[in-house]
N, C-alpha and C positions, 0 to 999 in steps of 0.2 A: 584440420582444424581442432581444436580440443574440443569435449562433449558439453563444456558450459557456453562455448560460444556457441557451438550449434540450437541449445536450448534457448539460449538467451538473445536471439538474434536479435531481435526487435529493442532488445535494450541497447544494445551495441549500435545499432544503424540510428537509432534515436541520441544517443550522446555523441557518435558522431558527428549528427548536422548541429546537435544544440551551440556549438561556439559561434554559429554564421548564424543563429538568431539574436546573439548578445545584444541585439540594439532596441529589442522589443522589450518592456517590462513584463517582468515573471505573471503579473497579475494579468494579463491580457493572454498568453500562453493558458493560464490555467482557465482563463473564460472561455477560449477556444474550445479547449479538455469538455466543458460542462457540455456546451454547445451541442458536440459530435454524441456524447450522451444521451444528452433529453431527445434527440432525433433517434437515436438510435433505439431509446427502450419505446418510443411510440411506435415504431413497427413493429417491433414485438409482441407490446401489449394490444395494438389493436389489429395486425394482420393476422391473416390467416392462412396465405398459400408459401409456398418453401421459397421465395424471393425475398417474400419481408421477414423472413426468418433469420437468412444466410447476411442481407443486406444490413437488418439489424445487428446482427452479432459483428459483421464488419466494421460499422463505425462505432460499435462498443468497445473491440481492437484500437480503433483509432483515437478512439479518445485518451485509453492507456497508454499507448504509446506515443504521445504526446504528452504526455500527465510526466513523462521520464526529463523530459528536455525543461520544463519550469524548473524544477530547482536546480538544474546544475547552473541554468542563465544565475537563478538568484546568488550562486554561490559565488561564480566567477564572476559577477560583476558588485558584486558586496551589496546587495541588495536584499539577503535571507533576514526576512524577521519573523517572528512570532507568530503576526498575524497573517502573512505571507505562508506560515509552514501550516498553519490552520485552514486555511483556503483551499490550500493545494490537498490535506489530507481529506476534507472534507469533501471537495469534488470525486474523490476515488473511491471513497467508503459509503457515501449517498448512492454514488450508479452501483456498487455492489449491493446494497440494500434493494433500491430499487430495480433491477434486473430478475432479480428472487418474484417482484411482486409482479413486475410485466410478465414473466410466465408462467407464474401459477396464474394469472387471469387468463393469458392464452392458452393453457393447458387445463383450465379450470383444474386448480391441483391447490384448495385453500392450505395445505399441509407444507407443502413448500412455501407459499407466500409467509406464513406465520416462522415455521423451524429457519428456513434459510435467511431470511432476513434478520431473525432474531439473533440468530449465531453471527450475522454480519456486526449486527450494533454492538453485541456483546464483546465481541473483539476487538471493535475500536475504541468502546469506553475504557476495557482493558489495558489497549495500547497506550492510552492518552493518561491514564492514572498512574502506569509505571512509567510512563515517561516526564512528566511534571514530578513525580515523586522523587526519580532518580536525577532529574535537574536542580531539586531543591539539596538534596542529599549531598551531590558533588559539586556545588556551586557550578553551575553550566550558564551562561548568559542568553544561549538560544535553547528552549526546551525541545528536546530529541521527540515530539509528536509521535514520532514514529519506532521506538527505540529499539528495534530488534537487529540495528547493527551493532549498537552498546552491547547489548547481551551477548549474542552470538560469539565473538573470541574467547570469553572467560567460560564456554560450556565446555566439557567432553568431548570426546571424538564423537562419540556413538549421536550425542546431543547434535552438533552439527551435521551430520550426516543426515540424521532425521530432518533438519530444517532444510538442508539441501534437498532434501526429497520434496516435503511440502514446499516447496518455490516453486521444484518441476513440476507439480502438480497444478500451483495457483497460477501457473504461466497464462498470460491474457490470450493467447492466441488459441489456447484451446476451444473454447466456445464458438469460435468461428468453425474448427474442424468437426465438432459436433452437431452446429447447425448445418451441415449440407447434409443429414438425416432429418432435416426439418425441426418440426416444434417438439416432437419425442427426442429428437436430440437435444436440444437444450434442454427439454424437460429434463432427462438423463443428466445431463452438466450440471445442471442446477443441485440437486440430490448428491451426486459426487464433491461438488464445491465445497458445499454445506460441511460433508463427511471431514472433508480437509481442514474448513474453518474452526472446524469443534475440536480437532486434533491441536490444529495449532494456540488454541487458547490455551489446551492444555501445557502443550510445551510452552509459551510465555510465561505460565502461571511458575512452572518447576523452574525454567532459565532466569528468573528476578530473584528467586529463592537461593538460586548458586551464587548469581551475582553479589546480592546481598553479603552472601558467608564469604566471599573472596575476594571482594572490595572492601577497603577501608572508607571510610566516608572522606571528603576534600576537609580539609582544614578552612577556619571558616575565616573569613574577606579580614577579619581586622584581624587575625593571627599572621596571614598571609601579608598584611601591610607591616606588622611588628619589624615580624623576621627580616623583610627589605632596609627596614630601618635600620636594625641590626647591623647588617652588611654595607651600609653605608651606599644604597640605591635608591632610597625614597624621597 
């Protein structure tokens, strides 16, 4: 077993099950992810004992695990849309914002509520702005609201290694492992996750600048059509 498969077993198991759920509409799967997240957030925010910490974290992890499935189903069944992509992204990042708020309330840590939630919001806004901008620049039909897969291949090896390390640190199962230590463990996870998110914000900014420098804009649509007509394929 490779290190990547070991660290991303949640992704691989979710994608292995996804083809069996192709009969479901992707929005239903995204909604199931949202429900799991809301129940988990309620347990973390209002609970005080060890069981509520672990169960809430487990439901947050389950929500993120389900989140792997809807995108695969949408693409496999030809139902990928900008609206569906926004819904999927919104559920995931609203969860990450609210989990900081829930842990802050539980541990009476106002700084985590503001800094953690603020960093998560800033990351999402940056990713959406970059995705929208690149979609228009490269004439993409579907906006990559999470353009990290588009940016990463165009980076230097050191940048790709940094991105891989950040992805490992942001893996969703860490919240469950830290929750085994109770509320204090969740609080520590919240601050570590916030540090990773701030680092990822800087990475996205640098990666976008390098992408713009290395990749030329796509030709306008009318120029593409003109070239096709000249080739006799219009």
